[in-house]
C-alpha positions as CSV (number, residue, x, y, z in Angstrom):
1,X,-41.8,35.3,34.8
2,X,-39.5,34.3,31.9
3,X,-41.7,32.7,30.4
4,X,-45.4,31.9,31.5
5,X,-47.9,30.6,29.0
6,X,-47.0,27.3,29.1
7,X,-47.8,24.5,32.0
8,X,-44.9,24.9,35.2
9,X,-45.3,29.4,34.4
10,X,-49.1,29.1,33.6
11,X,-49.6,27.7,37.0
12,X,-46.6,30.0,38.2
13,X,-48.3,33.1,37.2
14,X,-51.9,31.7,38.8
15,X,-50.6,31.7,41.6
16,X,-48.8,35.1,41.7
17,X,-51.6,37.0,40.7
18,X,-53.7,35.1,43.5
19,X,-51.9,36.9,45.5
20,X,-52.1,39.5,44.4
21,X,-48.7,40.1,43.2
22,X,-47.7,41.9,40.0
23,X,-46.8,39.9,37.2
24,X,-44.5,41.0,34.0
25,X,-44.2,38.3,31.4
26,X,-41.4,38.4,28.8
27,X,-41.5,35.8,26.1
28,X,-42.2,35.2,22.6
29,X,-45.4,35.3,22.3
30,X,-46.1,32.2,20.7
31,X,-48.2,29.6,23.1
32,X,-51.4,31.1,24.7
33,X,-50.8,34.9,23.4
34,X,-54.4,36.0,24.9
35,X,-54.1,34.6,28.6
36,X,-53.2,36.8,31.7
37,X,-54.8,40.4,29.9
38,X,-54.3,41.7,33.7
39,X,-50.4,40.9,34.0
40,X,-47.7,43.2,31.5
41,X,-46.1,41.2,28.5
42,X,-42.8,42.1,27.4
43,X,-42.2,39.9,24.2
44,X,-38.3,39.2,23.2
45,X,-36.4,35.8,23.1
46,X,-33.9,34.8,25.8
47,X,-31.3,33.0,23.2
48,X,-30.9,36.6,20.9
49,X,-33.2,39.4,22.2
50,X,-33.4,40.3,26.3
51,X,-33.0,43.9,25.8
52,X,-36.9,44.8,27.0
53,X,-35.8,43.7,30.3
54,X,-33.0,47.0,30.1
55,X,-34.3,49.9,32.8
56,X,-36.3,48.1,34.4
57,X,-36.5,46.4,38.0
58,X,-38.3,43.6,38.9
59,X,-38.7,42.0,43.0
60,X,-37.8,38.5,41.6
61,X,-37.4,36.3,38.2
62,X,-39.3,33.1,37.9
63,X,-37.2,30.5,35.3
64,X,-38.9,27.7,34.4
65,X,-38.4,27.7,30.6
66,X,-34.0,27.4,31.2
67,X,-32.2,24.0,29.6
68,X,-29.4,25.7,28.1
69,X,-26.3,27.5,30.5
70,X,-25.0,30.2,28.5
71,X,-28.6,31.5,27.2
72,X,-29.5,30.8,31.4
73,X,-26.6,32.9,32.3
74,X,-27.3,35.8,29.8
75,X,-31.1,36.0,31.3
76,X,-29.5,35.9,34.9
77,X,-26.2,38.7,34.3
78,X,-29.2,41.0,32.2
79,X,-31.3,40.8,35.9
80,X,-29.1,40.6,37.9
81,X,-28.7,44.6,38.6
82,X,-32.7,44.6,39.1
83,X,-34.5,42.1,40.5
84,X,-33.9,41.4,43.6
85,X,-34.3,36.8,43.5
86,X,-33.6,34.5,41.6
87,X,-35.6,31.1,40.9
88,X,-34.6,28.6,38.5
89,X,-36.8,25.3,37.9
90,X,-33.8,22.8,37.7
91,X,-34.9,19.3,37.8
92,X,-34.5,15.7,39.9
93,X,-32.2,14.7,36.9
94,X,-29.2,17.2,38.1
95,X,-28.2,14.4,40.1
96,X,-25.7,11.8,39.3
97,X,-26.4,9.1,40.8
98,X,-30.0,8.2,40.6
99,X,-29.9,4.3,41.9
100,X,-30.5,5.8,46.0
101,X,-32.4,8.0,47.0
102,X,-31.0,11.7,45.9
103,X,-30.9,14.2,48.2
104,X,-30.0,18.2,47.5
105,X,-25.5,18.3,48.7
106,X,-25.5,14.6,46.1
107,X,-23.1,14.5,43.7
108,X,-24.2,16.1,39.9
109,X,-24.6,14.7,36.1
110,X,-20.6,16.7,35.0
111,X,-21.2,17.5,31.2
112,X,-18.1,14.9,30.1
113,X,-18.0,15.1,26.2
114,X,-22.2,16.0,25.4
115,X,-22.6,19.9,23.6
116,X,-23.3,22.7,26.3
117,X,-24.7,24.3,23.7
118,X,-28.1,22.7,23.0
119,X,-30.3,19.9,24.4
120,X,-29.7,16.5,22.5
121,X,-32.2,14.5,20.8
122,X,-32.2,11.5,24.2
123,X,-31.8,14.5,26.4
124,X,-28.7,12.7,27.7
125,X,-27.1,16.0,28.7
126,X,-30.3,16.8,30.0
127,X,-28.9,17.0,33.7
128,X,-25.7,18.3,33.3
129,X,-27.8,21.1,31.6
130,X,-29.4,22.2,34.5
131,X,-26.6,21.7,37.0
132,X,-24.4,23.9,34.8
133,X,-27.4,27.0,35.3
134,X,-27.8,25.7,38.6
135,X,-24.3,26.9,38.5
136,X,-25.0,30.1,36.4
137,X,-27.7,31.8,38.5
138,X,-25.8,31.4,41.7
139,X,-22.9,33.1,40.2
140,X,-25.3,35.9,39.1
141,X,-27.7,36.0,41.8
142,X,-25.0,34.9,45.4
143,X,-27.3,34.5,48.1
144,X,-30.3,35.7,46.6
145,X,-31.6,32.5,44.0
146,X,-33.2,29.3,44.3
147,X,-32.3,26.3,42.0
148,X,-35.7,24.1,42.6
149,X,-35.7,21.0,41.7
150,X,-38.8,19.2,40.8
151,X,-39.2,15.4,39.5
152,X,-42.4,14.4,37.6
153,X,-45.0,17.8,37.3
154,X,-48.3,16.7,36.6
155,X,-52.0,18.7,36.0
156,X,-53.5,20.7,34.9
157,X,-52.8,21.5,30.6
158,X,-49.6,18.9,31.1
159,X,-48.3,18.6,27.9
160,X,-46.0,15.7,28.0
161,X,-49.0,12.7,28.2
162,X,-47.0,11.0,31.4
163,X,-49.3,11.1,34.1
164,X,-51.9,11.8,32.2
165,X,-51.9,8.9,30.4
166,X,-53.7,6.3,33.2
167,X,-56.3,8.9,34.3
168,X,-57.8,8.3,30.9
169,X,-56.7,4.8,30.5
170,X,-58.3,4.2,33.6
171,X,-61.4,5.4,32.8
172,X,-61.1,4.1,29.7
173,X,-62.3,0.7,31.9
174,X,-61.7,-2.6,31.0
175,X,-58.7,-4.8,31.6
176,X,-55.8,-2.0,32.4
177,X,-51.9,-3.5,32.2
178,X,-50.3,-2.3,35.3
179,X,-46.2,-2.7,36.1
180,X,-45.9,-5.0,38.9
181,X,-45.6,-5.1,41.8
182,X,-48.7,-3.1,42.8
183,X,-46.4,-1.4,45.9
184,X,-43.5,0.1,44.6
185,X,-44.1,4.0,45.1
186,X,-44.0,6.0,42.2
187,X,-43.8,10.0,42.7
188,X,-45.0,13.1,41.6
189,X,-46.4,16.5,41.9
190,X,-49.6,18.9,41.4
191,X,-48.2,21.6,39.4
192,X,-50.9,23.9,40.7
193,X,-49.2,22.9,44.4
194,X,-45.2,23.4,43.0
195,X,-46.5,26.8,41.3
196,X,-47.7,28.4,44.8
197,X,-45.3,27.0,46.7
198,X,-42.5,28.7,44.1
199,X,-44.2,31.8,44.7
200,X,-43.9,31.8,48.1
201,X,-40.7,31.5,48.4
202,X,-39.4,34.3,46.1
203,X,-41.8,36.3,48.8
204,X,-39.6,35.0,51.4
205,X,-36.6,35.1,49.3
206,X,-35.1,31.5,50.0
207,X,-31.3,31.0,49.0
208,X,-30.6,27.4,48.0
209,X,-32.0,24.5,46.1
210,X,-34.9,22.4,47.7
211,X,-36.2,18.8,46.0
212,X,-39.6,19.2,44.7
213,X,-42.2,16.4,44.5
214,X,-44.5,14.7,46.6
215,X,-43.1,12.3,49.2
216,X,-45.3,9.6,47.0
217,X,-48.1,7.1,46.5
218,X,-48.6,3.4,45.2
219,X,-49.5,2.1,41.7
220,X,-52.1,-0.3,43.9
221,X,-53.0,3.3,45.3
222,X,-52.7,5.4,42.4
223,X,-54.8,3.4,40.3
224,X,-56.9,3.0,42.6
225,X,-58.0,6.5,43.1
226,X,-57.9,6.7,39.4
227,X,-60.2,4.2,38.8
228,X,-63.1,5.6,41.7
229,X,-62.7,9.7,40.7
230,X,-63.9,7.8,37.2
231,X,-67.0,5.1,37.9
232,X,-64.4,2.9,36.2
233,X,-65.0,-0.2,35.8
234,X,-61.2,-1.1,35.1
235,X,-59.5,-4.3,36.5
236,X,-56.4,-4.1,37.2
237,X,-53.5,-6.8,35.4
238,X,-50.3,-6.7,37.0
239,X,-47.6,-7.0,35.1
240,X,-43.9,-8.5,35.6
241,X,-41.6,-5.9,35.0
242,X,-39.4,-7.6,34.1
243,X,-41.6,-9.7,31.2
244,X,-42.3,-5.6,30.1
245,X,-38.8,-5.3,29.1
246,X,-38.5,-8.9,27.4
247,X,-42.0,-6.8,25.4
248,X,-39.9,-4.5,24.1
249,X,-41.8,-1.9,26.5
250,X,-40.0,1.0,27.1
251,X,-39.6,3.0,30.5
252,X,-41.1,5.6,31.7
253,X,-42.7,7.2,28.7
254,X,-43.5,4.0,26.9
255,X,-45.5,2.4,30.3
256,X,-45.2,5.7,31.6
257,X,-43.9,6.8,34.8
258,X,-43.0,2.9,34.9
259,X,-38.8,2.0,36.2
260,X,-37.7,-1.1,36.4
261,X,-33.1,-0.1,35.6
262,X,-32.0,-0.2,39.2
263,X,-29.6,2.4,38.0
264,X,-32.5,5.3,37.9
265,X,-34.8,4.1,41.2
266,X,-34.1,6.5,43.0
267,X,-35.9,9.4,40.7
268,X,-39.3,7.5,42.6
269,X,-37.2,8.3,46.0
270,X,-36.6,11.3,45.9
271,X,-35.9,13.0,49.3
272,X,-37.6,16.0,49.7
273,X,-37.6,16.9,53.9
274,X,-36.3,20.5,52.5
275,X,-38.5,21.6,50.9
276,X,-41.6,20.1,52.9
277,X,-39.3,22.4,56.2
278,X,-39.7,25.4,53.5
279,X,-43.7,25.0,53.3
280,X,-44.5,22.7,50.1
281,X,-47.5,20.7,50.6
282,X,-50.3,18.3,48.5
283,X,-52.9,18.7,47.9
284,X,-55.4,15.1,47.9
285,X,-55.0,12.8,45.1
286,X,-58.0,12.5,43.7
287,X,-58.6,16.1,43.1
288,X,-55.0,16.2,40.8
289,X,-56.9,12.8,38.8
290,X,-59.8,15.4,38.3
291,X,-58.4,18.4,37.2
292,X,-56.2,15.5,35.1
293,X,-59.5,14.2,34.1
294,X,-60.6,17.7,32.6
295,X,-57.7,19.3,31.7
296,X,-55.1,17.6,30.4
297,X,-55.1,15.7,27.5
298,X,-53.3,12.3,26.4
299,X,-50.5,12.2,23.7
300,X,-49.7,9.7,21.5
301,X,-46.0,10.0,22.6
302,X,-46.5,8.7,26.4
303,X,-48.2,4.9,26.7
304,X,-49.6,2.3,25.2
305,X,-51.7,2.7,21.9
306,X,-55.2,0.5,22.7
307,X,-54.5,-2.1,20.4
308,X,-50.1,-2.7,21.8
309,X,-51.2,-2.8,24.9
310,X,-54.3,-5.7,23.9
311,X,-51.1,-7.5,22.4
312,X,-49.1,-6.9,26.1
313,X,-51.7,-8.8,28.4
314,X,-52.5,-11.3,24.9
315,X,-48.5,-12.2,25.8
316,X,-49.1,-12.1,29.3
317,X,-52.3,-14.4,29.4
318,X,-50.2,-16.8,27.3
319,X,-46.5,-16.7,29.0
């Protein structure tokens, strides 16, 4: 496991241990270093020092922490002679056309004149870097690799606050600003479902690329489930998307998971049929909400502050 102590990596280690596997963690030892005392721990830096991986053999490697192609290439080449299978965690952001329902065979983003050696602050080269990283893994592990392309990953220990905003906000009750229309669907995947399925891919050595996200749920069903789980008195105020934009509400992060721009709506319409055929399953939505309330905290980086939400609701009422 390259990483393994923060979010998806953490859940994957938990899944692997629960399934009886011996696990080795390779990381810098800085994030949650006391986790998993039963696992072997090797310290290094995948950008500068992979020496701890030398002279060893593993059945599979899971890479949830690769963003720069050259760094991914170094890790893959280092492990190519000593590891039977490489699972790289990519993203649905690799697709060049995100206005439609992305499927695995669709065209991928090109880097163009953006840098290949770092992730830009606005993430504009994120998808292209992931696509190039996929190529690096395929070159080092031809026929023995999986490129897993998740959508939004949610649940326990989520550091992003995106999905997390909604269960916590609904639990506070009162008038909740929500993006209309209520029947618009959103897609996400519980980190535990994704992690357990990825371990299964490694066990079976299933080669190829897989979109990995839930089949989708309407905004109305999501928020109603949040209300039921938290026993809240929340009342949902459905606000038109164009009005939200006019009020300078940021898509995706400002009002988390909301997408109004047609060029990106495919992020909530991802074709996951191939992953379903490969055994991906999903737990009850209420279980994800319960775990999020218990084990994930909202952040200032995602969602509306109470003051900003009050201003938005007042503006909507005055329109």
